[in-house]
HTML snippet that shows the backbone in 3Dmol.js (N, CA, C, O; Angstrom):
<script src="https://3Dmol.org/build/3Dmol-min.js"></script>
<div id="view" style="width:600px;height:400px;position:relative"></div>
<script>
const pdb = `
ATOM      1  N   UNK A   1      39.872   0.726  -2.854  1.00  0.00           N
ATOM      2  CA  UNK A   1      38.890  -0.054  -3.595  1.00  0.00           C
ATOM      3  C   UNK A   1      38.453  -1.259  -2.768  1.00  0.00           C
ATOM      4  O   UNK A   1      39.258  -1.841  -2.040  1.00  0.00           O
ATOM      5  N   UNK A   2      37.205  -1.627  -2.878  1.00  0.00           N
ATOM      6  CA  UNK A   2      36.645  -2.731  -2.114  1.00  0.00           C
ATOM      7  C   UNK A   2      37.294  -4.044  -2.540  1.00  0.00           C
ATOM      8  O   UNK A   2      37.599  -4.236  -3.717  1.00  0.00           O
ATOM      9  N   UNK A   3      37.505  -4.952  -1.580  1.00  0.00           N
ATOM     10  CA  UNK A   3      38.152  -6.232  -1.854  1.00  0.00           C
ATOM     11  C   UNK A   3      37.177  -7.273  -2.381  1.00  0.00           C
ATOM     12  O   UNK A   3      37.602  -8.245  -3.006  1.00  0.00           O
ATOM     13  N   UNK A   4      35.886  -7.097  -2.147  1.00  0.00           N
ATOM     14  CA  UNK A   4      34.896  -8.073  -2.592  1.00  0.00           C
ATOM     15  C   UNK A   4      34.848  -8.102  -4.113  1.00  0.00           C
ATOM     16  O   UNK A   4      34.903  -7.059  -4.764  1.00  0.00           O
ATOM     17  N   UNK A   5      34.743  -9.316  -4.680  1.00  0.00           N
ATOM     18  CA  UNK A   5      34.698  -9.455  -6.135  1.00  0.00           C
ATOM     19  C   UNK A   5      33.293  -9.221  -6.679  1.00  0.00           C
ATOM     20  O   UNK A   5      33.133  -8.773  -7.814  1.00  0.00           O
ATOM     21  N   UNK A   6      32.277  -9.523  -5.876  1.00  0.00           N
ATOM     22  CA  UNK A   6      30.891  -9.306  -6.287  1.00  0.00           C
ATOM     23  C   UNK A   6      30.131  -8.665  -5.130  1.00  0.00           C
ATOM     24  O   UNK A   6      30.509  -8.802  -3.967  1.00  0.00           O
ATOM     25  N   UNK A   7      29.059  -7.967  -5.472  1.00  0.00           N
ATOM     26  CA  UNK A   7      28.233  -7.331  -4.452  1.00  0.00           C
ATOM     27  C   UNK A   7      27.699  -8.371  -3.481  1.00  0.00           C
ATOM     28  O   UNK A   7      27.629  -8.123  -2.277  1.00  0.00           O
ATOM     29  N   UNK A   8      27.322  -9.531  -3.996  1.00  0.00           N
ATOM     30  CA  UNK A   8      26.760 -10.579  -3.138  1.00  0.00           C
ATOM     31  C   UNK A   8      27.772 -11.114  -2.123  1.00  0.00           C
ATOM     32  O   UNK A   8      27.386 -11.766  -1.153  1.00  0.00           O
ATOM     33  N   UNK A   9      29.073 -10.842  -2.340  1.00  0.00           N
ATOM     34  CA  UNK A   9      30.098 -11.257  -1.379  1.00  0.00           C
ATOM     35  C   UNK A   9      30.134 -10.342  -0.155  1.00  0.00           C
ATOM     36  O   UNK A   9      30.691 -10.717   0.877  1.00  0.00           O
ATOM     37  N   UNK A  10      29.553  -9.162  -0.257  1.00  0.00           N
ATOM     38  CA  UNK A  10      29.573  -8.187   0.837  1.00  0.00           C
ATOM     39  C   UNK A  10      28.601  -8.635   1.915  1.00  0.00           C
ATOM     40  O   UNK A  10      27.418  -8.832   1.637  1.00  0.00           O
ATOM     41  N   UNK A  11      29.082  -8.799   3.141  1.00  0.00           N
ATOM     42  CA  UNK A  11      28.248  -9.337   4.219  1.00  0.00           C
ATOM     43  C   UNK A  11      27.739  -8.274   5.195  1.00  0.00           C
ATOM     44  O   UNK A  11      26.939  -8.586   6.077  1.00  0.00           O
ATOM     45  N   UNK A  12      28.182  -7.045   5.056  1.00  0.00           N
ATOM     46  CA  UNK A  12      27.700  -5.994   5.965  1.00  0.00           C
ATOM     47  C   UNK A  12      27.279  -4.775   5.150  1.00  0.00           C
ATOM     48  O   UNK A  12      27.702  -4.598   4.007  1.00  0.00           O
ATOM     49  N   UNK A  13      26.448  -3.949   5.751  1.00  0.00           N
ATOM     50  CA  UNK A  13      26.007  -2.730   5.072  1.00  0.00           C
ATOM     51  C   UNK A  13      27.195  -1.833   4.746  1.00  0.00           C
ATOM     52  O   UNK A  13      27.216  -1.177   3.705  1.00  0.00           O
ATOM     53  N   UNK A  14      28.175  -1.806   5.632  1.00  0.00           N
ATOM     54  CA  UNK A  14      29.366  -0.978   5.426  1.00  0.00           C
ATOM     55  C   UNK A  14      30.139  -1.449   4.187  1.00  0.00           C
ATOM     56  O   UNK A  14      30.573  -0.639   3.368  1.00  0.00           O
ATOM     57  N   UNK A  15      30.302  -2.767   4.066  1.00  0.00           N
ATOM     58  CA  UNK A  15      31.014  -3.316   2.910  1.00  0.00           C
ATOM     59  C   UNK A  15      30.215  -3.118   1.625  1.00  0.00           C
ATOM     60  O   UNK A  15      30.792  -2.868   0.567  1.00  0.00           O
ATOM     61  N   UNK A  16      28.889  -3.229   1.715  1.00  0.00           N
ATOM     62  CA  UNK A  16      28.054  -3.007   0.537  1.00  0.00           C
ATOM     63  C   UNK A  16      28.160  -1.553   0.068  1.00  0.00           C
ATOM     64  O   UNK A  16      28.283  -1.282  -1.126  1.00  0.00           O
ATOM     65  N   UNK A  17      28.110  -0.625   1.028  1.00  0.00           N
ATOM     66  CA  UNK A  17      28.226   0.795   0.691  1.00  0.00           C
ATOM     67  C   UNK A  17      29.570   1.079   0.050  1.00  0.00           C
ATOM     68  O   UNK A  17      29.645   1.815  -0.934  1.00  0.00           O
ATOM     69  N   UNK A  18      30.632   0.504   0.595  1.00  0.00           N
ATOM     70  CA  UNK A  18      31.976   0.687   0.045  1.00  0.00           C
ATOM     71  C   UNK A  18      32.044   0.112  -1.371  1.00  0.00           C
ATOM     72  O   UNK A  18      32.611   0.730  -2.272  1.00  0.00           O
ATOM     73  N   UNK A  19      31.467  -1.063  -1.558  1.00  0.00           N
ATOM     74  CA  UNK A  19      31.466  -1.703  -2.870  1.00  0.00           C
ATOM     75  C   UNK A  19      30.756  -0.823  -3.894  1.00  0.00           C
ATOM     76  O   UNK A  19      31.272  -0.581  -4.986  1.00  0.00           O
ATOM     77  N   UNK A  20      29.572  -0.350  -3.529  1.00  0.00           N
ATOM     78  CA  UNK A  20      28.800   0.478  -4.456  1.00  0.00           C
ATOM     79  C   UNK A  20      29.504   1.794  -4.770  1.00  0.00           C
ATOM     80  O   UNK A  20      29.372   2.321  -5.874  1.00  0.00           O
ATOM     81  N   UNK A  21      30.248   2.326  -3.806  1.00  0.00           N
ATOM     82  CA  UNK A  21      30.971   3.577  -4.019  1.00  0.00           C
ATOM     83  C   UNK A  21      32.145   3.381  -4.975  1.00  0.00           C
ATOM     84  O   UNK A  21      32.580   4.340  -5.613  1.00  0.00           O
ATOM     85  N   UNK A  22      32.661   2.168  -5.084  1.00  0.00           N
ATOM     86  CA  UNK A  22      33.877   1.924  -5.864  1.00  0.00           C
ATOM     87  C   UNK A  22      33.680   1.075  -7.112  1.00  0.00           C
ATOM     88  O   UNK A  22      34.647   0.808  -7.826  1.00  0.00           O
ATOM     89  N   UNK A  23      32.464   0.648  -7.392  1.00  0.00           N
ATOM     90  CA  UNK A  23      32.208  -0.186  -8.565  1.00  0.00           C
ATOM     91  C   UNK A  23      31.036   0.364  -9.358  1.00  0.00           C
ATOM     92  O   UNK A  23      30.092   0.922  -8.798  1.00  0.00           O
ATOM     93  N   UNK A  24      31.113   0.198 -10.658  1.00  0.00           N
ATOM     94  CA  UNK A  24      30.000   0.564 -11.528  1.00  0.00           C
ATOM     95  C   UNK A  24      29.195  -0.704 -11.778  1.00  0.00           C
ATOM     96  O   UNK A  24      29.442  -1.432 -12.739  1.00  0.00           O
ATOM     97  N   UNK A  25      28.234  -0.954 -10.904  1.00  0.00           N
ATOM     98  CA  UNK A  25      27.494  -2.211 -10.969  1.00  0.00           C
ATOM     99  C   UNK A  25      26.615  -2.307 -12.206  1.00  0.00           C
ATOM    100  O   UNK A  25      26.282  -3.410 -12.640  1.00  0.00           O
ATOM    101  N   UNK A  26      26.234  -1.179 -12.779  1.00  0.00           N
ATOM    102  CA  UNK A  26      25.408  -1.230 -13.998  1.00  0.00           C
ATOM    103  C   UNK A  26      26.259  -1.670 -15.182  1.00  0.00           C
ATOM    104  O   UNK A  26      25.806  -2.443 -16.027  1.00  0.00           O
ATOM    105  N   UNK A  27      27.471  -1.185 -15.241  1.00  0.00           N
ATOM    106  CA  UNK A  27      28.374  -1.566 -16.331  1.00  0.00           C
ATOM    107  C   UNK A  27      28.785  -3.025 -16.232  1.00  0.00           C
ATOM    108  O   UNK A  27      28.919  -3.703 -17.250  1.00  0.00           O
ATOM    109  N   UNK A  28      28.985  -3.513 -15.015  1.00  0.00           N
ATOM    110  CA  UNK A  28      29.448  -4.885 -14.825  1.00  0.00           C
ATOM    111  C   UNK A  28      28.351  -5.905 -15.134  1.00  0.00           C
ATOM    112  O   UNK A  28      28.644  -7.084 -15.334  1.00  0.00           O
ATOM    113  N   UNK A  29      27.114  -5.472 -15.175  1.00  0.00           N
ATOM    114  CA  UNK A  29      26.016  -6.386 -15.447  1.00  0.00           C
ATOM    115  C   UNK A  29      25.539  -7.125 -14.210  1.00  0.00           C
ATOM    116  O   UNK A  29      24.683  -8.005 -14.302  1.00  0.00           O
ATOM    117  N   UNK A  30      26.094  -6.769 -13.035  1.00  0.00           N
ATOM    118  CA  UNK A  30      25.663  -7.436 -11.797  1.00  0.00           C
ATOM    119  C   UNK A  30      24.203  -7.148 -11.498  1.00  0.00           C
ATOM    120  O   UNK A  30      23.475  -8.015 -11.014  1.00  0.00           O
ATOM    121  N   UNK A  31      23.784  -5.943 -11.785  1.00  0.00           N
ATOM    122  CA  UNK A  31      22.394  -5.552 -11.565  1.00  0.00           C
ATOM    123  C   UNK A  31      21.779  -5.247 -12.910  1.00  0.00           C
ATOM    124  O   UNK A  31      22.411  -4.643 -13.776  1.00  0.00           O
ATOM    125  N   UNK A  32      20.581  -5.657 -13.069  1.00  0.00           N
ATOM    126  CA  UNK A  32      19.873  -5.397 -14.312  1.00  0.00           C
ATOM    127  C   UNK A  32      18.632  -4.574 -13.979  1.00  0.00           C
ATOM    128  O   UNK A  32      18.016  -4.742 -12.926  1.00  0.00           O
ATOM    129  N   UNK A  33      18.289  -3.695 -14.889  1.00  0.00           N
ATOM    130  CA  UNK A  33      17.078  -2.909 -14.674  1.00  0.00           C
ATOM    131  C   UNK A  33      15.878  -3.838 -14.749  1.00  0.00           C
ATOM    132  O   UNK A  33      15.832  -4.753 -15.572  1.00  0.00           O
ATOM    133  N   UNK A  34      14.933  -3.595 -13.900  1.00  0.00           N
ATOM    134  CA  UNK A  34      13.714  -4.392 -13.929  1.00  0.00           C
ATOM    135  C   UNK A  34      12.546  -3.480 -14.245  1.00  0.00           C
ATOM    136  O   UNK A  34      12.544  -2.300 -13.894  1.00  0.00           O
ATOM    137  N   UNK A  35      11.583  -4.030 -14.893  1.00  0.00           N
ATOM    138  CA  UNK A  35      10.376  -3.265 -15.196  1.00  0.00           C
ATOM    139  C   UNK A  35       9.342  -3.519 -14.117  1.00  0.00           C
ATOM    140  O   UNK A  35       9.405  -4.523 -13.407  1.00  0.00           O
ATOM    141  N   UNK A  36       8.429  -2.642 -14.001  1.00  0.00           N
ATOM    142  CA  UNK A  36       7.364  -2.789 -13.025  1.00  0.00           C
ATOM    143  C   UNK A  36       6.053  -2.981 -13.761  1.00  0.00           C
ATOM    144  O   UNK A  36       5.771  -2.303 -14.749  1.00  0.00           O
ATOM    145  N   UNK A  37       5.271  -3.900 -13.271  1.00  0.00           N
ATOM    146  CA  UNK A  37       3.970  -4.162 -13.875  1.00  0.00           C
ATOM    147  C   UNK A  37       3.047  -2.979 -13.632  1.00  0.00           C
ATOM    148  O   UNK A  37       3.159  -2.271 -12.632  1.00  0.00           O
ATOM    149  N   UNK A  38       2.151  -2.789 -14.554  1.00  0.00           N
ATOM    150  CA  UNK A  38       1.145  -1.741 -14.387  1.00  0.00           C
ATOM    151  C   UNK A  38       0.273  -2.075 -13.185  1.00  0.00           C
ATOM    152  O   UNK A  38      -0.135  -3.226 -13.023  1.00  0.00           O
ATOM    153  N   UNK A  39      -0.017  -1.104 -12.349  1.00  0.00           N
ATOM    154  CA  UNK A  39      -0.918  -1.389 -11.228  1.00  0.00           C
ATOM    155  C   UNK A  39      -2.305  -1.713 -11.765  1.00  0.00           C
ATOM    156  O   UNK A  39      -2.711  -1.193 -12.804  1.00  0.00           O
ATOM    157  N   UNK A  40      -3.028  -2.572 -11.056  1.00  0.00           N
ATOM    158  CA  UNK A  40      -4.376  -2.901 -11.543  1.00  0.00           C
ATOM    159  C   UNK A  40      -5.259  -1.659 -11.547  1.00  0.00           C
ATOM    160  O   UNK A  40      -5.174  -0.807 -10.663  1.00  0.00           O
ATOM    161  N   UNK A  41      -6.088  -1.585 -12.545  1.00  0.00           N
ATOM    162  CA  UNK A  41      -6.993  -0.432 -12.648  1.00  0.00           C
ATOM    163  C   UNK A  41      -8.121  -0.583 -11.640  1.00  0.00           C
ATOM    164  O   UNK A  41      -8.787  -1.616 -11.572  1.00  0.00           O
ATOM    165  N   UNK A  42      -8.319   0.466 -10.865  1.00  0.00           N
ATOM    166  CA  UNK A  42      -9.412   0.466  -9.898  1.00  0.00           C
ATOM    167  C   UNK A  42     -10.686   0.913 -10.591  1.00  0.00           C
ATOM    168  O   UNK A  42     -10.657   1.795 -11.449  1.00  0.00           O
ATOM    169  N   UNK A  43     -11.799   0.306 -10.222  1.00  0.00           N
ATOM    170  CA  UNK A  43     -13.057   0.755 -10.835  1.00  0.00           C
ATOM    171  C   UNK A  43     -13.342   2.204 -10.457  1.00  0.00           C
ATOM    172  O   UNK A  43     -13.005   2.659  -9.364  1.00  0.00           O
ATOM    173  N   UNK A  44     -13.961   2.900 -11.371  1.00  0.00           N
ATOM    174  CA  UNK A  44     -14.320   4.293 -11.095  1.00  0.00           C
ATOM    175  C   UNK A  44     -15.293   4.349  -9.923  1.00  0.00           C
ATOM    176  O   UNK A  44     -16.155   3.483  -9.772  1.00  0.00           O
ATOM    177  N   UNK A  45     -15.144   5.355  -9.117  1.00  0.00           N
ATOM    178  CA  UNK A  45     -16.037   5.540  -7.970  1.00  0.00           C
ATOM    179  C   UNK A  45     -16.804   6.834  -8.135  1.00  0.00           C
ATOM    180  O   UNK A  45     -16.314   7.808  -8.706  1.00  0.00           O
ATOM    181  N   UNK A  46     -18.014   6.815  -7.623  1.00  0.00           N
ATOM    182  CA  UNK A  46     -18.834   8.016  -7.613  1.00  0.00           C
ATOM    183  C   UNK A  46     -19.196   8.341  -6.178  1.00  0.00           C
ATOM    184  O   UNK A  46     -19.248   7.464  -5.316  1.00  0.00           O
ATOM    185  N   UNK A  47     -19.442   9.602  -5.943  1.00  0.00           N
ATOM    186  CA  UNK A  47     -19.858  10.001  -4.609  1.00  0.00           C
ATOM    187  C   UNK A  47     -21.347   9.773  -4.446  1.00  0.00           C
ATOM    188  O   UNK A  47     -22.125   9.912  -5.390  1.00  0.00           O
ATOM    189  N   UNK A  48     -21.725   9.419  -3.225  1.00  0.00           N
ATOM    190  CA  UNK A  48     -23.127   9.231  -2.871  1.00  0.00           C
ATOM    191  C   UNK A  48     -23.430  10.249  -1.780  1.00  0.00           C
ATOM    192  O   UNK A  48     -22.792  10.251  -0.727  1.00  0.00           O
ATOM    193  N   UNK A  49     -24.387  11.098  -2.033  1.00  0.00           N
ATOM    194  CA  UNK A  49     -24.759  12.115  -1.048  1.00  0.00           C
ATOM    195  C   UNK A  49     -26.107  11.745  -0.459  1.00  0.00           C
ATOM    196  O   UNK A  49     -27.050  11.439  -1.188  1.00  0.00           O
ATOM    197  N   UNK A  50     -26.194  11.773   0.851  1.00  0.00           N
ATOM    198  CA  UNK A  50     -27.480  11.508   1.494  1.00  0.00           C
ATOM    199  C   UNK A  50     -27.545  12.287   2.798  1.00  0.00           C
ATOM    200  O   UNK A  50     -26.522  12.640   3.384  1.00  0.00           O
ATOM    201  N   UNK A  51     -28.734  12.537   3.226  1.00  0.00           N
ATOM    202  CA  UNK A  51     -28.948  13.245   4.485  1.00  0.00           C
ATOM    203  C   UNK A  51     -29.277  12.217   5.557  1.00  0.00           C
ATOM    204  O   UNK A  51     -30.146  11.364   5.371  1.00  0.00           O
ATOM    205  N   UNK A  52     -28.575  12.308   6.678  1.00  0.00           N
ATOM    206  CA  UNK A  52     -28.778  11.394   7.799  1.00  0.00           C
ATOM    207  C   UNK A  52     -28.861  12.236   9.062  1.00  0.00           C
ATOM    208  O   UNK A  52     -28.117  13.204   9.220  1.00  0.00           O
ATOM    209  N   UNK A  53     -29.767  11.867   9.961  1.00  0.00           N
ATOM    210  CA  UNK A  53     -29.920  12.605  11.213  1.00  0.00           C
ATOM    211  C   UNK A  53     -28.595  12.672  11.967  1.00  0.00           C
ATOM    212  O   UNK A  53     -27.798  11.734  11.943  1.00  0.00           O
ATOM    213  N   UNK A  54     -28.382  13.803  12.635  1.00  0.00           N
ATOM    214  CA  UNK A  54     -27.157  14.007  13.410  1.00  0.00           C
ATOM    215  C   UNK A  54     -26.975  12.914  14.457  1.00  0.00           C
ATOM    216  O   UNK A  54     -25.853  12.465  14.694  1.00  0.00           O
ATOM    217  N   UNK A  55     -28.066  12.484  15.084  1.00  0.00           N
ATOM    218  CA  UNK A  55     -27.942  11.438  16.118  1.00  0.00           C
ATOM    219  C   UNK A  55     -27.462  10.121  15.504  1.00  0.00           C
ATOM    220  O   UNK A  55     -26.698   9.391  16.136  1.00  0.00           O
ATOM    221  N   UNK A  56     -27.902   9.808  14.276  1.00  0.00           N
ATOM    222  CA  UNK A  56     -27.444   8.590  13.608  1.00  0.00           C
ATOM    223  C   UNK A  56     -25.960   8.700  13.254  1.00  0.00           C
ATOM    224  O   UNK A  56     -25.215   7.726  13.361  1.00  0.00           O
ATOM    225  N   UNK A  57     -25.540   9.885  12.837  1.00  0.00           N
ATOM    226  CA  UNK A  57     -24.120  10.103  12.521  1.00  0.00           C
ATOM    227  C   UNK A  57     -23.275   9.923  13.785  1.00  0.00           C
ATOM    228  O   UNK A  57     -22.215   9.299  13.740  1.00  0.00           O
ATOM    229  N   UNK A  58     -23.738  10.462  14.899  1.00  0.00           N
ATOM    230  CA  UNK A  58     -22.993  10.330  16.155  1.00  0.00           C
ATOM    231  C   UNK A  58     -22.891   8.862  16.568  1.00  0.00           C
ATOM    232  O   UNK A  58     -21.833   8.417  17.012  1.00  0.00           O
ATOM    233  N   UNK A  59     -23.968   8.119  16.427  1.00  0.00           N
ATOM    234  CA  UNK A  59     -23.942   6.689  16.758  1.00  0.00           C
ATOM    235  C   UNK A  59     -22.987   5.950  15.838  1.00  0.00           C
ATOM    236  O   UNK A  59     -22.237   5.081  16.282  1.00  0.00           O
ATOM    237  N   UNK A  60     -23.014   6.292  14.563  1.00  0.00           N
ATOM    238  CA  UNK A  60     -22.116   5.685  13.585  1.00  0.00           C
ATOM    239  C   UNK A  60     -20.662   5.983  13.937  1.00  0.00           C
ATOM    240  O   UNK A  60     -19.809   5.100  13.850  1.00  0.00           O
ATOM    241  N   UNK A  61     -20.376   7.219  14.332  1.00  0.00           N
ATOM    242  CA  UNK A  61     -19.020   7.596  14.724  1.00  0.00           C
ATOM    243  C   UNK A  61     -18.558   6.815  15.953  1.00  0.00           C
ATOM    244  O   UNK A  61     -17.400   6.406  16.035  1.00  0.00           O
ATOM    245  N   UNK A  62     -19.468   6.609  16.906  1.00  0.00           N
ATOM    246  CA  UNK A  62     -19.114   5.847  18.111  1.00  0.00           C
ATOM    247  C   UNK A  62     -18.763   4.404  17.765  1.00  0.00           C
ATOM    248  O   UNK A  62     -17.761   3.874  18.244  1.00  0.00           O
ATOM    249  N   UNK A  63     -19.581   3.775  16.942  1.00  0.00           N
ATOM    250  CA  UNK A  63     -19.326   2.375  16.557  1.00  0.00           C
ATOM    251  C   UNK A  63     -18.016   2.298  15.771  1.00  0.00           C
ATOM    252  O   UNK A  63     -17.187   1.420  16.011  1.00  0.00           O
ATOM    253  N   UNK A  64     -17.843   3.217  14.839  1.00  0.00           N
ATOM    254  CA  UNK A  64     -16.628   3.222  14.025  1.00  0.00           C
ATOM    255  C   UNK A  64     -15.390   3.424  14.892  1.00  0.00           C
ATOM    256  O   UNK A  64     -14.361   2.784  14.675  1.00  0.00           O
ATOM    257  N   UNK A  65     -15.493   4.311  15.871  1.00  0.00           N
ATOM    258  CA  UNK A  65     -14.371   4.549  16.787  1.00  0.00           C
ATOM    259  C   UNK A  65     -13.982   3.296  17.559  1.00  0.00           C
ATOM    260  O   UNK A  65     -12.798   3.014  17.744  1.00  0.00           O
ATOM    261  N   UNK A  66     -14.984   2.546  18.008  1.00  0.00           N
ATOM    262  CA  UNK A  66     -14.702   1.292  18.724  1.00  0.00           C
ATOM    263  C   UNK A  66     -14.008   0.279  17.818  1.00  0.00           C
ATOM    264  O   UNK A  66     -13.205  -0.535  18.273  1.00  0.00           O
ATOM    265  N   UNK A  67     -14.334   0.342  16.527  1.00  0.00           N
ATOM    266  CA  UNK A  67     -13.746  -0.594  15.565  1.00  0.00           C
ATOM    267  C   UNK A  67     -12.421  -0.077  14.999  1.00  0.00           C
ATOM    268  O   UNK A  67     -11.736  -0.785  14.262  1.00  0.00           O
ATOM    269  N   UNK A  68     -12.068   1.161  15.349  1.00  0.00           N
ATOM    270  CA  UNK A  68     -10.803   1.727  14.884  1.00  0.00           C
ATOM    271  C   UNK A  68     -10.808   2.119  13.415  1.00  0.00           C
ATOM    272  O   UNK A  68      -9.801   1.970  12.722  1.00  0.00           O
ATOM    273  N   UNK A  69     -11.938   2.618  12.943  1.00  0.00           N
ATOM    274  CA  UNK A  69     -12.018   3.042  11.548  1.00  0.00           C
ATOM    275  C   UNK A  69     -12.843   4.308  11.444  1.00  0.00           C
ATOM    276  O   UNK A  69     -13.492   4.716  12.408  1.00  0.00           O
ATOM    277  N   UNK A  70     -12.820   4.921  10.293  1.00  0.00           N
ATOM    278  CA  UNK A  70     -13.603   6.123  10.057  1.00  0.00           C
ATOM    279  C   UNK A  70     -15.078   5.788   9.884  1.00  0.00           C
ATOM    280  O   UNK A  70     -15.429   4.694   9.440  1.00  0.00           O
ATOM    281  N   UNK A  71     -15.930   6.729  10.233  1.00  0.00           N
ATOM    282  CA  UNK A  71     -17.370   6.454  10.164  1.00  0.00           C
ATOM    283  C   UNK A  71     -17.855   6.314   8.730  1.00  0.00           C
ATOM    284  O   UNK A  71     -18.783   5.548   8.471  1.00  0.00           O
ATOM    285  N   UNK A  72     -17.251   7.031   7.795  1.00  0.00           N
ATOM    286  CA  UNK A  72     -17.665   6.905   6.400  1.00  0.00           C
ATOM    287  C   UNK A  72     -17.242   5.543   5.836  1.00  0.00           C
ATOM    288  O   UNK A  72     -17.968   4.938   5.046  1.00  0.00           O
ATOM    289  N   UNK A  73     -16.075   5.074   6.244  1.00  0.00           N
ATOM    290  CA  UNK A  73     -15.612   3.747   5.825  1.00  0.00           C
ATOM    291  C   UNK A  73     -16.558   2.677   6.347  1.00  0.00           C
ATOM    292  O   UNK A  73     -16.916   1.751   5.619  1.00  0.00           O
ATOM    293  N   UNK A  74     -16.965   2.804   7.613  1.00  0.00           N
ATOM    294  CA  UNK A  74     -17.889   1.845   8.201  1.00  0.00           C
ATOM    295  C   UNK A  74     -19.241   1.870   7.476  1.00  0.00           C
ATOM    296  O   UNK A  74     -19.813   0.818   7.191  1.00  0.00           O
ATOM    297  N   UNK A  75     -19.744   3.057   7.184  1.00  0.00           N
ATOM    298  CA  UNK A  75     -21.031   3.170   6.484  1.00  0.00           C
ATOM    299  C   UNK A  75     -20.946   2.525   5.101  1.00  0.00           C
ATOM    300  O   UNK A  75     -21.864   1.817   4.686  1.00  0.00           O
ATOM    301  N   UNK A  76     -19.843   2.769   4.388  1.00  0.00           N
ATOM    302  CA  UNK A  76     -19.655   2.167   3.062  1.00  0.00           C
ATOM    303  C   UNK A  76     -19.582   0.639   3.172  1.00  0.00           C
ATOM    304  O   UNK A  76     -20.175  -0.075   2.363  1.00  0.00           O
ATOM    305  N   UNK A  77     -18.850   0.143   4.178  1.00  0.00           N
ATOM    306  CA  UNK A  77     -18.720  -1.290   4.395  1.00  0.00           C
ATOM    307  C   UNK A  77     -20.083  -1.920   4.663  1.00  0.00           C
ATOM    308  O   UNK A  77     -20.416  -2.953   4.082  1.00  0.00           O
ATOM    309  N   UNK A  78     -20.874  -1.301   5.543  1.00  0.00           N
ATOM    310  CA  UNK A  78     -22.197  -1.828   5.864  1.00  0.00           C
ATOM    311  C   UNK A  78     -23.110  -1.817   4.629  1.00  0.00           C
ATOM    312  O   UNK A  78     -23.857  -2.767   4.394  1.00  0.00           O
ATOM    313  N   UNK A  79     -23.044  -0.757   3.860  1.00  0.00           N
ATOM    314  CA  UNK A  79     -23.871  -0.659   2.662  1.00  0.00           C
ATOM    315  C   UNK A  79     -23.529  -1.792   1.692  1.00  0.00           C
ATOM    316  O   UNK A  79     -24.429  -2.444   1.162  1.00  0.00           O
ATOM    317  N   UNK A  80     -22.232  -2.033   1.457  1.00  0.00           N
ATOM    318  CA  UNK A  80     -21.818  -3.090   0.532  1.00  0.00           C
ATOM    319  C   UNK A  80     -22.187  -4.472   1.056  1.00  0.00           C
ATOM    320  O   UNK A  80     -22.574  -5.347   0.281  1.00  0.00           O
ATOM    321  N   UNK A  81     -22.068  -4.676   2.381  1.00  0.00           N
ATOM    322  CA  UNK A  81     -22.465  -5.963   2.965  1.00  0.00           C
ATOM    323  C   UNK A  81     -23.956  -6.207   2.762  1.00  0.00           C
ATOM    324  O   UNK A  81     -24.370  -7.316   2.425  1.00  0.00           O
ATOM    325  N   UNK A  82     -24.750  -5.178   2.965  1.00  0.00           N
ATOM    326  CA  UNK A  82     -26.205  -5.316   2.805  1.00  0.00           C
ATOM    327  C   UNK A  82     -26.567  -5.592   1.346  1.00  0.00           C
ATOM    328  O   UNK A  82     -27.460  -6.394   1.070  1.00  0.00           O
ATOM    329  N   UNK A  83     -25.887  -4.940   0.424  1.00  0.00           N
ATOM    330  CA  UNK A  83     -26.145  -5.184  -0.992  1.00  0.00           C
ATOM    331  C   UNK A  83     -25.851  -6.643  -1.347  1.00  0.00           C
ATOM    332  O   UNK A  83     -26.597  -7.266  -2.102  1.00  0.00           O
ATOM    333  N   UNK A  84     -24.766  -7.178  -0.800  1.00  0.00           N
ATOM    334  CA  UNK A  84     -24.435  -8.590  -1.051  1.00  0.00           C
ATOM    335  C   UNK A  84     -25.531  -9.517  -0.534  1.00  0.00           C
ATOM    336  O   UNK A  84     -25.907 -10.473  -1.213  1.00  0.00           O
ATOM    337  N   UNK A  85     -26.044  -9.240   0.663  1.00  0.00           N
ATOM    338  CA  UNK A  85     -27.126 -10.070   1.231  1.00  0.00           C
ATOM    339  C   UNK A  85     -28.385  -9.991   0.388  1.00  0.00           C
ATOM    340  O   UNK A  85     -29.066 -10.999   0.198  1.00  0.00           O
ATOM    341  N   UNK A  86     -28.699  -8.834  -0.110  1.00  0.00           N
ATOM    342  CA  UNK A  86     -29.920  -8.638  -0.898  1.00  0.00           C
ATOM    343  C   UNK A  86     -29.836  -9.327  -2.261  1.00  0.00           C
ATOM    344  O   UNK A  86     -30.861  -9.698  -2.834  1.00  0.00           O
ATOM    345  N   UNK A  87     -28.638  -9.495  -2.774  1.00  0.00           N
ATOM    346  CA  UNK A  87     -28.475 -10.089  -4.107  1.00  0.00           C
ATOM    347  C   UNK A  87     -28.550 -11.608  -4.086  1.00  0.00           C
ATOM    348  O   UNK A  87     -28.600 -12.224  -5.150  1.00  0.00           O
ATOM    349  N   UNK A  88     -28.560 -12.224  -2.933  1.00  0.00           N
ATOM    350  CA  UNK A  88     -28.601 -13.682  -2.839  1.00  0.00           C
ATOM    351  C   UNK A  88     -29.967 -14.211  -3.144  1.00  0.00           C
ATOM    352  O   UNK A  88     -30.181 -15.423  -3.112  1.00  0.00           O
TER     353      UNK A  88
END
`;
const viewer = $3Dmol.createViewer("view");
viewer.addModel(pdb, "pdb");
viewer.setStyle({}, {cartoon: {color: "spectrum"}});
viewer.zoomTo();
viewer.render();
</script>
């Protein structure tokens, strides 16, 4: 049986593992169950379909590649930035 009186007394992973193997920490009340908050609800998204010339897609892919992101992510980002500018 582990010599530590409480889990917090265990200073190494080995001692913690030994403690947990030999003690019922739920019964002792040392650990209490915690609840988790509901994740925030994300707004619903819809798909937007549009036709774009292949050369524009290739240029978009090149720029996105330099920025280290996907071309669709970049297009969405640019669209949202432009919408913000237009609303001012």
